[in-house]
C-alpha positions in Angstrom: 11.2 -31.9 130.3 11.1 -35.7 128.2 15.3 -36.0 129.3 14.6 -35.6 132.7 11.6 -37.8 133.1 13.8 -40.7 131.5 17.1 -39.9 134.0 14.3 -40.0 136.5 13.3 -43.0 135.5 16.4 -44.5 134.9 17.8 -43.8 138.3 14.6 -45.2 139.8 15.4 -48.5 137.9 18.9 -48.4 139.0 17.7 -48.1 142.9 15.7 -51.3 142.5 18.6 -53.4 140.7 20.6 -52.4 143.4 18.1 -52.9 146.3 16.9 -56.2 144.9 20.5 -57.5 144.4 21.2 -56.3 147.8 18.5 -57.7 149.8 19.2 -61.2 147.6 22.6 -61.0 148.8 22.4 -59.9 152.1 19.6 -62.8 153.3 22.4 -65.4 152.3 25.8 -64.0 153.3 25.6 -66.3 156.1 25.6 -69.4 153.6 29.1 -70.1 152.4 31.7 -71.5 154.6 34.7 -69.7 155.7 36.4 -69.0 152.2 40.8 -69.5 151.9 41.5 -65.7 152.3 38.7 -64.1 154.4 41.0 -64.4 157.5 43.2 -61.9 156.4 40.9 -59.2 154.8 38.5 -59.6 157.8 41.4 -59.0 160.6 43.7 -56.4 158.6 41.8 -52.9 159.4 41.0 -53.9 162.5 44.7 -55.6 163.7 46.7 -52.7 161.6 44.9 -50.0 159.7 43.0 -48.4 162.4 45.4 -48.6 165.3 47.6 -46.7 163.1 44.9 -44.2 162.1 44.9 -43.8 166.4 48.2 -42.5 166.4 48.0 -39.7 163.9 49.1 -36.6 165.5 51.8 -38.7 167.7 54.6 -40.9 165.9 52.4 -42.4 162.7 54.7 -40.7 160.4 57.9 -42.1 161.9 59.1 -45.3 159.8 59.5 -47.8 162.3 55.8 -46.8 162.8 55.2 -47.3 159.1 56.3 -50.5 158.2 55.1 -52.1 161.6 51.2 -51.4 160.3 51.8 -51.6 156.3 54.4 -53.6 155.8 53.7 -56.9 155.1 57.7 -57.3 155.6 57.5 -55.5 159.1 56.0 -57.3 162.5 52.9 -58.3 160.7 55.4 -60.3 158.4 52.4 -63.4 158.9 49.6 -61.2 157.8 49.1 -61.5 153.7 46.1 -58.7 153.6 49.0 -56.8 154.3 50.5 -57.4 150.8 47.9 -55.6 149.2 47.0 -52.1 149.1 44.3 -51.3 151.8 41.1 -49.5 150.4 39.4 -52.5 149.8 39.9 -54.1 153.7 39.5 -50.6 154.8 36.2 -50.6 153.1 35.7 -54.5 154.9 36.8 -53.2 158.4 34.5 -50.2 158.1 31.4 -52.4 157.8 33.0 -54.9 159.8 33.4 -52.0 162.3 29.5 -50.4 161.9 27.8 -53.8 162.3 29.9 -56.8 163.6 27.9 -56.2 166.8 24.2 -56.7 165.0 25.3 -59.3 162.3 28.9 -60.8 163.7 31.9 -61.0 162.2 31.7 -62.4 159.3 28.5 -61.3 157.6 29.5 -57.5 158.9 32.8 -57.8 156.9 30.9 -59.8 154.0 28.9 -57.2 154.1 31.1 -55.0 152.2 31.4 -56.7 149.3 27.8 -57.1 149.0 27.6 -53.5 149.0 30.1 -53.1 146.2 28.2 -56.0 143.9 25.0 -54.5 143.8 26.4 -51.2 142.9 28.5 -52.7 139.9 25.2 -54.2 138.5 23.5 -50.5 138.8 26.3 -49.0 137.1 26.0 -51.6 134.4 22.6 -51.1 134.0 22.7 -47.0 133.5 25.9 -47.3 131.1 23.8 -49.8 129.1 20.4 -47.8 129.1 22.3 -44.7 128.1 24.4 -46.2 125.0 21.3 -48.1 124.1 17.8 -48.5 125.9 16.3 -49.2 129.3 15.6 -53.2 128.1 19.0 -53.9 127.0 20.2 -52.2 130.6 18.3 -54.3 133.0 19.2 -57.5 130.3 23.1 -56.5 130.9 22.4 -56.4 134.7 21.0 -59.1 135.1 23.2 -61.3 132.8 25.8 -60.2 135.5 23.7 -60.7 138.9 22.2 -63.8 138.3 25.7 -65.3 137.2 26.4 -68.1 139.7 29.8 -67.7 140.2 29.6 -63.9 140.4 26.6 -63.9 143.1 28.8 -66.5 144.7 32.1 -64.3 145.0 29.8 -61.1 145.9 29.3 -63.2 149.4 32.8 -62.8 150.4 34.9 -60.3 152.1 37.7 -60.4 149.5 39.2 -58.4 147.1 38.0 -59.7 143.9 34.9 -58.0 143.2 35.8 -54.8 144.9 38.9 -54.4 142.3 36.4 -55.8 139.4 33.9 -53.2 139.7 36.7 -50.5 140.3 37.8 -52.0 137.0 34.7 -51.3 135.3 33.0 -47.9 136.9 37.1 -46.1 136.2 36.9 -47.6 132.1 32.9 -46.1 131.2 33.6 -43.0 133.4 36.4 -42.4 131.2 34.5 -43.1 128.4 31.8 -40.8 129.3 34.4 -38.1 130.0 34.7 -37.6 125.9 30.8 -36.6 125.9 30.8 -35.2 129.7 33.6 -33.5 130.9 32.6 -33.0 134.6 33.6 -36.6 134.6 36.5 -36.7 133.5 38.4 -36.2 137.2 36.2 -38.7 138.8 37.8 -40.8 136.0 41.1 -40.4 137.6 39.7 -40.6 141.0 38.1 -44.0 140.4 41.9 -45.4 138.8 43.5 -44.6 141.7 41.2 -46.0 144.0 41.7 -49.2 141.6 45.1 -49.1 142.0 44.4 -49.0 146.0 42.7 -52.0 145.8 44.5 -54.3 144.2 47.8 -54.5 141.6 46.3 -56.6 138.9 44.4 -53.5 137.9 47.8 -52.2 136.6 47.1 -52.8 132.7 43.8 -50.5 133.1 45.6 -47.2 132.7 47.5 -47.9 129.8 44.5 -49.5 128.1 42.2 -46.4 128.4 45.0 -44.1 127.2 45.9 -46.5 124.2 42.3 -46.6 123.7 41.7 -42.6 124.0 44.5 -42.3 121.6 43.5 -44.5 119.1 39.8 -43.0 118.7 40.4 -39.6 119.6 43.4 -38.9 118.6 44.0 -35.0 119.7 40.7 -34.8 121.9 42.6 -37.3 124.3 44.8 -35.0 125.8 42.6 -33.9 128.4 41.6 -37.1 129.9 44.1 -38.9 129.7 45.9 -35.7 131.6 43.2 -36.1 134.5 44.0 -39.9 134.9 47.2 -38.7 136.9 44.7 -37.6 139.6 45.3 -41.2 140.6 49.0 -40.9 141.6 47.8 -38.3 144.6 44.5 -40.7 145.7 47.6 -44.1 145.6 49.9 -42.3 147.4 46.9 -41.9 150.2 49.1 -45.7 151.3 50.9 -45.3 153.9 53.5 -47.9 152.9 54.4 -45.8 150.1 55.9 -43.2 152.3 58.6 -45.1 153.3 61.5 -47.0 150.6 58.8 -45.4 147.7 60.9 -47.0 144.7 61.4 -50.5 146.5 57.7 -50.7 147.5 56.5 -49.6 144.0 58.8 -52.1 142.1 57.7 -54.7 144.9 53.7 -53.8 144.2 54.0 -54.3 140.2 55.4 -57.1 140.8 53.4 -58.8 143.1 51.0 -59.9 140.7 53.3 -62.7 139.3 54.1 -63.4 143.1 51.8 -66.5 143.8 51.5 -69.3 145.9 52.3 -72.7 144.5 49.0 -73.9 143.9 47.7 -76.7 143.0 44.6 -77.4 140.5 42.8 -80.3 139.4 42.6 -80.3 135.6 41.0 -82.7 134.0 41.9 -85.3 135.6 45.2 -84.1 136.9 46.3 -82.4 139.5 49.0 -79.5 137.9 50.8 -76.6 139.3 49.3 -73.6 139.1 52.4 -71.7 136.7 51.9 -74.8 134.3 48.3 -74.8 134.0 47.4 -75.1 130.1 46.7 -71.8 128.2 43.3 -72.8 127.4 42.0 -73.1 131.0 40.3 -69.5 131.1 38.8 -70.1 127.9 37.6 -73.4 129.3 36.3 -72.3 132.6 34.6 -69.0 130.6 32.6 -71.8 128.7 31.8 -74.1 131.1 30.8 -71.6 133.9 29.1 -69.0 132.3 25.2 -69.3 131.6 24.3 -70.0 127.9 22.3 -67.0 127.9 25.1 -64.8 128.2 27.4 -66.7 126.0 25.1 -66.8 123.5 23.7 -62.8 123.5 27.5 -62.2 123.6 28.4 -64.6 120.7 25.8 -62.6 118.5 26.4 -59.0 119.3 30.1 -59.6 118.5 28.8 -61.8 115.1 25.7 -58.9 114.3 28.0 -55.8 115.0 31.3 -56.5 114.2 31.9 -54.5 111.0 30.4 -51.4 112.8 32.3 -51.4 115.8 35.7 -49.3 114.7 32.7 -46.6 114.2 31.6 -47.6 118.1 34.4 -46.6 120.0 32.5 -47.4 123.5 32.1 -51.0 122.1 35.4 -51.0 121.2 36.0 -50.0 124.8 34.3 -52.6 126.6 35.7 -55.5 124.2 39.1 -54.2 124.8 39.0 -54.8 128.3 37.5 -58.1 128.5 39.9 -59.2 125.5 42.7 -57.8 127.4 41.9 -59.1 130.8 41.5 -62.4 129.4 44.6 -62.4 127.4 46.8 -61.6 130.1 45.4 -64.2 132.2 46.2 -66.8 129.5 50.1 -65.6 129.1 52.6 -68.6 128.9 54.0 -68.3 132.7 50.9 -66.3 134.7 49.9 -68.3 137.6 46.0 -69.9 137.1 44.0 -71.1 139.5 40.5 -71.1 141.6 38.4 -71.0 139.2 37.0 -67.5 137.5 38.4 -65.7 140.5 41.7 -64.3 138.9 39.5 -63.1 135.7 36.4 -61.4 137.8 37.4 -58.0 135.9 36.4 -59.0 132.7 33.0 -60.2 133.6 31.4 -56.6 134.0 32.5 -56.2 130.1 31.1 -59.2 129.2 27.9 -58.9 130.8 27.6 -55.3 129.1 28.0 -56.9 125.7 26.1 -60.0 126.4 22.8 -57.8 127.0 22.1 -55.7 123.8 23.1 -58.6 122.5 20.3 -61.3 123.8 17.9 -58.0 122.9 19.5 -57.6 119.4 19.0 -61.7 119.0 15.3 -61.3 120.5 14.7 -58.9 118.0 15.5 -60.9 114.9 13.3 -63.4 116.5 10.5 -61.2 116.8 10.9 -60.0 113.1 11.1 -63.8 111.5 7.9 -65.1 114.0 6.4 -61.3 114.1 6.2 -61.9 118.1 5.0 -58.5 120.1 7.1 -56.6 122.6 4.8 -57.8 125.6 5.9 -60.9 124.7 9.5 -60.0 124.3 9.0 -58.5 128.2 7.2 -61.6 129.4 10.4 -63.9 127.9 12.8 -61.7 129.8 11.0 -62.4 133.1 10.5 -65.9 133.1 14.3 -66.5 131.8 14.9 -64.2 134.6 12.6 -66.2 136.7 14.2 -69.6 135.4 17.8 -68.3 136.7 16.6 -67.9 140.0 15.3 -70.6 140.1 19.2 -72.1 139.4 20.5 -69.9 141.7 18.9 -71.3 144.4 19.0 -74.8 143.3 22.9 -74.0 143.7 23.1 -72.4 147.2 25.2 -72.4 148.9 28.0 -73.6 146.5 27.2 -70.8 144.1 31.2 -71.1 143.2 31.1 -74.8 142.3 28.5 -74.2 139.4 29.2 -75.4 135.9 26.5 -75.1 132.7 24.9 -77.1 130.7 27.8 -77.3 128.2 29.7 -79.2 131.0 26.4 -81.5 132.1 26.3 -78.8 135.4 28.1 -80.1 138.6 27.8 -84.0 137.9 29.3 -83.3 134.4 32.6 -81.2 135.5 33.2 -83.7 137.9 33.3 -86.6 135.1 35.3 -84.1 133.0 37.7 -83.9 135.9 37.3 -80.4 136.7 37.5 -79.0 140.5 34.3 -78.8 141.8 35.2 -77.1 144.5 38.3 -75.1 145.8 37.9 -72.4 147.8 36.7 -74.1 150.8 33.0 -72.7 151.0 32.0 -76.2 151.0 32.6 -76.6 155.2 29.6 -74.4 156.1 27.8 -74.2 158.6 25.8 -77.6 158.4 28.8 -79.5 158.8 30.2 -77.4 162.0 27.1 -77.8 163.5 27.5 -81.6 162.6 30.7 -81.9 164.6 29.6 -79.2 167.4 26.8 -81.7 168.2 28.8 -84.8 167.3 32.2 -85.1 168.2 33.3 -86.5 171.6 34.8 -84.1 174.3 38.2 -82.8 173.6 38.3 -84.7 169.9 41.2 -82.9 167.7 39.7 -82.2 164.7 41.7 -81.9 161.4 40.5 -79.8 158.5 42.2 -80.7 155.2 43.1 -79.3 152.7 43.3 -75.7 154.8 45.4 -73.3 155.3 46.0 -73.0 159.3 45.6 -69.3 158.7 41.6 -70.4 158.8 41.7 -72.5 161.4 42.9 -69.6 163.8 40.2 -67.9 162.4 37.3 -70.4 162.8 38.6 -70.2 166.9 38.1 -66.7 166.7 34.9 -66.4 165.4 33.6 -68.8 167.7 32.7 -71.5 164.9 33.4 -74.9 166.9 33.0 -75.8 170.5 35.4 -74.5 173.3 36.8 -78.2 173.9 37.4 -78.9 170.6 40.8 -79.1 169.3 41.4 -78.2 165.4 45.2 -79.5 164.5 47.1 -79.8 161.9 46.0 -82.7 160.0 49.7 -82.8 158.1 51.5 -82.4 161.5 49.4 -83.6 163.9 47.6 -86.5 164.8 43.4 -85.9 164.1 40.7 -87.8 165.8 38.1 -86.8 162.9 38.8 -85.4 160.0 36.8 -82.6 157.9 37.6 -83.3 154.0 37.1 -80.7 151.6 37.2 -82.4 148.1 39.7 -79.8 146.7 40.7 -82.3 144.5 44.5 -80.8 143.1 45.2 -80.4 146.9 44.8 -84.0 147.6 47.3 -86.6 148.6 47.4 -90.5 148.0 45.8 -90.3 151.7 43.5 -87.6 150.9 42.5 -89.6 148.2 42.2 -92.8 149.1 40.0 -91.5 152.2 37.4 -89.5 149.7 36.9 -92.6 148.1 35.7 -94.1 151.5 32.4 -94.9 152.2 32.3 -94.7 156.2 32.0 -91.0 156.2 30.1 -89.9 159.4 28.4 -86.4 157.2 28.4 -85.5 154.0 27.5 -82.2 151.8 27.2 -81.9 148.3 24.8 -81.0 145.4 23.7 -82.8 142.8 24.9 -86.1 144.0 28.4 -84.9 143.7 30.5 -84.6 147.4 31.9 -81.5 148.4 33.1 -81.8 151.9 33.0 -85.2 154.3 33.2 -85.6 158.3 35.3 -88.8 159.1 36.2 -90.4 162.3 40.0 -91.3 161.6 40.0 -93.3 165.2 37.7 -96.3 164.4 
């Protein structure tokens, strides 16, 4: 009876966390500007996947039709979204289709990621609450939900948080399967869904199998066998029905196929393939809330000797460490802040929560503090972090912690203050729409042409305004986003100009400017 009551209470807390996080996200989904990759992910399902589904029963399985709608090398050559597996983009397409007429295409597409992130927060709570206690579960969930960089990515119609959620869910479901065998097939299905979302999850099955053999020996066979259920899920991808071996090789190699992107790192513009190995470590230390770092550090120090007797903890730490090591390897492209190693963050939060609770218990014993004081402190710290989220809004992806001196300190250190063009938000668009003369040629730099096309399709700018490629055609007005790693000499000089018509920034740091070039 007591177990039933406890399980019911945990379910209510998980539902409450889901609702709270979802409401916070839903209220702000419109705020960040359209980011670099969103146009492809917003349109791929509508342009290719849904039309192909309508052909089922006629010619959907013909080779030329499969390549036309599913291959990045077919007639859809310019649609970068087709280079990735379809599951995340299908989910984005579904929420866009269901809610687009009510919410607008951009917010409707972003709704998919908001739901995924709120679900991930609930899963982190349930897993840690089962392993430790409800307080540790809540603290871990808050460590994840209130991290500004994670909260920012949860606003975007992109695949990074989708694969992050599925990676964590697959790992913890696999671990729980040793205690609850009914979960073993679910772990295999979740692994398949992960592989069907993004190729960056490829190390996961090897990590799971290696951990199972190391800690469970002969008992590992059955759970590992169920991981093979990932294969039929993965092969739901119609692209794999044609030239299977070639497409599998392209899928495995896509992790290394990255565009040549320059990164601004300690006052230098560096090609992403040559960014120093310590970039992930620096970004982790300078962008995570200090409490998360403290909880993680104390948890490791406090429990290190006992970890060999705690397979679950080693699974969390092993996944975190594996992602970190992979993105630190020579030749691996590194750019876009923490985006390319987001999958380690749920594991970090899951370890930080119990660490923070243990740290508090140590302080409680030393200074003879009460349990009520502990709960009050958790509430106060959560409110402080909420206030910080409100203060950095809507530039969550530009957040830096106190180690770096926050955003102004990061600018002084020579780190990128904005990278994914979220600084070109509705405030900038409204200024241009209200002030630009009729027929003005407006350039956006640095921005891919696909984003300009998406702005036209979304109706962001007035119809009479011409969105032009600033590097190929003269522009009357220029929207300059301060991604300094991509600046040329002209953009760098212009960014120092005091004659901007309009500026957007945070804490005294300029993130986006509007210039009239014909003055």
